[in-house]
C-alpha positions as CSV (number, residue, x, y, z in Angstrom):
1,X,-37.6,-25.6,24.1
2,X,-38.4,-22.9,21.6
3,X,-38.3,-23.0,17.8
4,X,-38.6,-20.1,15.4
5,X,-40.0,-20.6,12.0
6,X,-39.9,-17.9,9.3
7,X,-42.3,-17.9,6.4
8,X,-43.6,-15.6,3.6
9,X,-40.5,-15.3,1.5
10,X,-40.6,-15.6,-2.3
11,X,-39.8,-14.0,-5.6
12,X,-41.4,-10.7,-6.5
13,X,-40.8,-7.9,-9.0
14,X,-39.2,-4.6,-7.9
15,X,-41.9,-2.4,-6.4
16,X,-43.9,-5.3,-5.0
17,X,-44.6,-6.4,-1.5
18,X,-44.1,-9.3,0.8
19,X,-45.1,-10.1,4.3
20,X,-42.7,-12.3,6.4
21,X,-43.8,-14.1,9.5
22,X,-41.8,-15.5,12.4
23,X,-43.6,-17.8,14.7
24,X,-42.3,-19.1,18.0
25,X,-43.4,-22.4,19.3
26,X,-42.7,-24.5,22.4
27,X,-42.1,-23.7,26.0
28,X,-40.1,-20.7,27.0
29,X,-38.1,-20.6,30.2
30,X,-38.7,-16.9,30.6
31,X,-42.3,-15.9,30.1
32,X,-42.0,-12.1,29.5
33,X,-39.9,-9.3,28.1
34,X,-39.3,-10.7,24.6
35,X,-37.3,-8.9,22.0
36,X,-37.7,-9.7,18.3
37,X,-35.3,-8.9,15.5
38,X,-35.2,-9.3,11.7
39,X,-31.8,-9.6,10.0
40,X,-30.9,-10.3,6.4
41,X,-27.9,-11.7,4.6
42,X,-27.2,-11.5,0.9
43,X,-24.7,-13.9,-0.8
44,X,-21.1,-12.9,0.0
45,X,-22.3,-10.2,2.5
46,X,-22.3,-10.1,6.2
47,X,-25.6,-10.4,8.1
48,X,-27.2,-7.0,8.8
49,X,-29.8,-5.7,11.1
50,X,-33.2,-4.9,9.5
51,X,-35.7,-4.3,12.2
52,X,-36.6,-4.7,15.9
53,X,-39.7,-4.9,18.1
54,X,-40.2,-5.6,21.7
55,X,-43.2,-6.9,23.7
56,X,-44.2,-3.3,24.5
57,X,-44.3,-2.4,20.8
58,X,-41.2,-0.3,20.6
59,X,-39.7,-0.6,17.1
60,X,-36.5,0.3,15.2
61,X,-35.4,0.0,11.6
62,X,-32.3,0.1,9.6
63,X,-32.0,3.3,7.6
64,X,-32.0,1.3,4.3
65,X,-35.6,0.0,5.0
66,X,-37.1,2.8,7.0
67,X,-40.3,4.0,5.4
68,X,-40.7,0.8,3.4
69,X,-40.7,-1.9,6.0
70,X,-43.0,-2.2,9.0
71,X,-42.5,-4.7,11.9
72,X,-45.5,-5.7,14.0
73,X,-46.4,-8.5,16.5
74,X,-49.2,-10.6,17.7
75,X,-48.3,-11.4,21.3
76,X,-51.1,-13.8,21.7
77,X,-49.8,-15.9,18.8
78,X,-46.1,-15.4,19.7
79,X,-45.6,-14.2,16.1
80,X,-43.8,-11.3,14.6
81,X,-44.3,-9.9,11.1
82,X,-42.3,-7.9,8.6
83,X,-44.3,-6.1,6.0
84,X,-42.0,-5.2,3.1
85,X,-43.2,-2.7,0.5
86,X,-41.6,-0.9,-2.4
87,X,-39.1,-3.8,-2.6
88,X,-35.8,-3.2,-4.5
89,X,-33.3,-5.7,-6.0
90,X,-30.9,-4.8,-3.2
91,X,-33.4,-6.2,-0.7
92,X,-32.7,-9.7,-2.0
93,X,-31.4,-11.8,0.8
94,X,-32.1,-14.5,3.3
95,X,-34.2,-13.0,6.0
96,X,-33.7,-14.3,9.6
97,X,-35.8,-13.9,12.7
98,X,-34.2,-13.7,16.1
99,X,-35.8,-13.7,19.6
100,X,-34.3,-13.0,22.9
101,X,-35.6,-12.3,26.4
102,X,-34.6,-11.0,29.8
103,X,-33.6,-14.4,31.0
104,X,-30.8,-14.9,28.4
105,X,-32.6,-16.8,25.6
106,X,-31.3,-16.0,22.2
107,X,-32.6,-18.0,19.3
108,X,-32.4,-17.7,15.5
109,X,-34.7,-19.1,12.9
110,X,-33.4,-20.9,9.8
111,X,-34.4,-18.1,7.4
112,X,-36.7,-17.4,4.5
113,X,-35.4,-16.4,1.1
114,X,-36.5,-13.1,-0.5
115,X,-35.6,-12.5,-4.2
116,X,-36.5,-9.2,-5.9
117,X,-36.1,-9.0,-9.6
118,X,-35.8,-5.8,-11.7
């Protein structure tokens, strides 16, 4: 019923910026109380939490990205963004969007690749 599509990944030099987008399309069984997450996974590593935002605008960040990344949302567009500044080579990973709601929905996007060169 719902699909998540991430976009905005690419290759940039250390110190640069990228803005990732995660757009949800299709009918949702539960209309409200949506919770959005960003995760990332580097080759050979486990997937790790990056950031969170809910429909009320509450946010959370992993310590490794706090102060550099900013998560935001456009509820009218059912879209969440991750602004990534001061990027470092260790930020290189596949970035995944996840959305859940109070009715039990839990969906993952297919990911967008971010590569940071030094």
